[in-house]
C-alpha positions, -999 to 999 in steps of 0.1 A, spaced: -305 417 -148 -291 452 -154 -307 473 -181 -285 480 -211 -288 511 -232 -304 505 -266 -279 526 -284 -242 535 -282 -236 572 -274 -203 574 -293 -219 558 -324 -249 581 -322 -226 612 -320 -205 600 -348 -236 596 -370 -247 631 -360 -213 644 -371 -217 627 -405 -250 644 -410 -235 678 -401 -207 672 -426 -231 661 -453 -252 693 -448 -221 716 -452 -208 727 -485 -177 745 -471 -164 721 -445 -170 723 -407 -146 732 -379 -143 713 -346 -160 740 -326 -189 741 -351 -193 704 -348 -192 706 -310 -220 732 -310 -241 712 -335 -241 680 -315 -239 696 -280 -206 683 -268 -173 698 -257 -147 707 -284 -124 680 -269 -150 653 -274 -158 666 -309 -121 665 -318 -118 628 -307 -149 618 -326 -139 636 -358 -103 623 -356 -117 588 -354 -139 594 -384 -110 609 -404 -87 580 -395 -113 555 -409 -118 577 -441 -153 588 -433 -141 624 -429 -113 643 -445 -95 673 -430 -88 703 -453 -58 726 -452 -80 751 -434 -84 725 -405 -121 721 -415 -136 687 -421 -158 674 -449 -173 640 -459 -146 615 -468 -143 588 -494 -152 561 -469 -187 575 -465 -189 578 -503 -180 541 -506 -207 531 -482 -233 552 -499 -223 539 -533 -226 503 -520 -262 510 -510 -270 523 -545 -252 495 -562 -272 469 -542 -305 488 -546 -324 473 -575 -348 503 -576 -319 527 -582 -301 504 -607 -332 499 -628 -339 537 -628 -306 550 -639 -309 545 -677 -344 561 -678 -332 591 -657 -301 595 -678 -322 595 -710 -346 622 -696 -316 643 -687 -295 639 -719 -320 634 -746 -350 655 -733 -331 681 -713 -351 674 -681 -333 674 -648 -343 640 -635 -348 625 -600 -356 593 -582 -372 597 -548 -386 575 -520 -408 581 -490 -387 583 -458 -405 594 -427 -426 624 -437 -404 636 -465 -391 626 -499 -355 614 -500 -336 616 -533 -319 583 -542 -305 595 -576 -303 628 -595 -292 635 -631 -285 670 -643 -299 681 -676 -276 686 -706 -296 718 -712 -285 753 -702 -302 752 -668 -292 728 -639 -316 723 -610 -295 708 -583 -306 683 -556 -281 659 -542 -287 622 -534 -295 618 -498 -311 652 -494 -348 655 -486 -377 675 -499 -413 682 -488 -442 660 -498 -468 688 -504 -447 710 -526 -429 686 -550 -441 665 -579 -424 635 -563 -442 640 -531 -476 645 -547 -472 612 -566 -464 593 -534 -493 609 -515 -517 602 -543 -513 565 -538 -519 565 -501 -552 565 -482 -563 600 -474 -559 596 -437 -523 584 -441 -515 613 -464 -529 637 -439 -508 622 -411 -477 624 -431 -483 661 -440 -489 671 -404 -505 702 -391 -519 728 -415 -511 752 -429 -482 734 -446 -449 753 -450 -451 779 -478 -419 777 -498 -431 800 -527 -461 821 -534 -476 791 -553 -472 765 -526 -504 747 -516 -507 749 -479 -541 733 -472 -552 697 -478 -586 708 -492 -567 723 -521 -542 695 -524 -569 668 -524 -580 678 -560 -544 675 -572 -539 641 -557 -571 628 -573 -559 641 -606 -525 624 -601 -542 591 -595 -563 594 -626 -536 607 -650 -506 588 -637 -485 619 -630 -484 650 -609 -473 685 -616 -454 711 -596 -456 746 -610 -431 768 -590 -445 754 -557 -411 741 -544 -387 764 -561 -394 797 -579 -389 793 -616 -390 755 -616 -416 733 -632 -416 695 -625 -436 664 -636 -436 633 -614 -448 598 -619 -451 567 -597 -428 536 -597 -444 503 -587 -430 470 -576 -441 434 -583 -471 437 -561 -483 468 -579 -476 490 -549 -460 524 -554 -425 523 -539 -409 554 -554 -414 582 -579 -394 598 -606 -396 634 -618 -384 656 -646 -378 693 -640 -370 723 -661 -369 760 -659 -404 773 -661 -395 799 -688 -383 771 -710 -417 753 -708 -437 752 -740 -473 746 -729 -481 730 -763 -455 703 -756 -466 697 -719 -487 667 -727 -458 650 -745 -435 658 -716 -459 643 -691 -461 611 -713 -423 610 -714 -420 610 -676 -450 587 -671 -437 561 -696 -402 562 -681 -417 554 -647 -438 526 -663 -407 510 -679 -389 511 -645 -419 495 -629 -420 467 -655 -383 460 -648 -392 457 -611 -418 431 -620 -449 453 -618 -480 444 -638 -486 468 -667 -506 499 -659 -540 499 -676 -535 533 -691 -498 531 -700 -481 502 -717 -447 512 -731 -425 486 -746 -404 465 -723 -367 472 -730 -352 449 -756 -321 427 -749 -300 452 -769 -311 481 -746 -304 459 -716 -269 452 -729 -263 490 -734 -273 497 -698 -249 471 -686 
């Protein structure tokens, strides 16, 4: 029997193009696409034309291409069918609107954190991260929360070779230093990120658990560091931790021993719907 390829080259290339478009904020020309996926401009033109015809790409007046509504519809369908995302929205929106915390939902994908949802604060400072983008495990509150729930050997494997990438002067680049933070996150139920991922940004992360009690995601609340009132930090940590706990309860998780916020009432469920 002849051996058949395990993937389709045209499909692989089309998916590569979609990633190129997603990474660009200003649109991408055909020659740029060709260089990015290592094909001729003629092949790139045929592929992007097919994507545009199906609505997955759109051509601007400058003859550059960007992500189309078709791709948005597919991504939106994923979020609509994802129980984790659905049950997180109300809590993230509350953190953003009522407490002026830029709020995020992230999951482990490979050796990085992938954002599933982001809500910008109603306050004066917006810290932007788009759904679908990824962030480092060692330098974010989301990442530390996820790492804290894993066996040390698994965490080390995910982080890779040391020293880890230094994103700011405060980034922890060695596991020996990170280990103490992860132990604290397990004990307290939240992790902190003090300008370790972005200069001027302070974040608090907390784990989200499923019906088995396993950590399946994390949420975080972030604000500009100069807006942080240290006297109010404990209450901010409780806000994020309790929001994560309520999401966990909606997913069927058993109550956490050190945090038992009220389950949402029927009225609050109706408001979310």
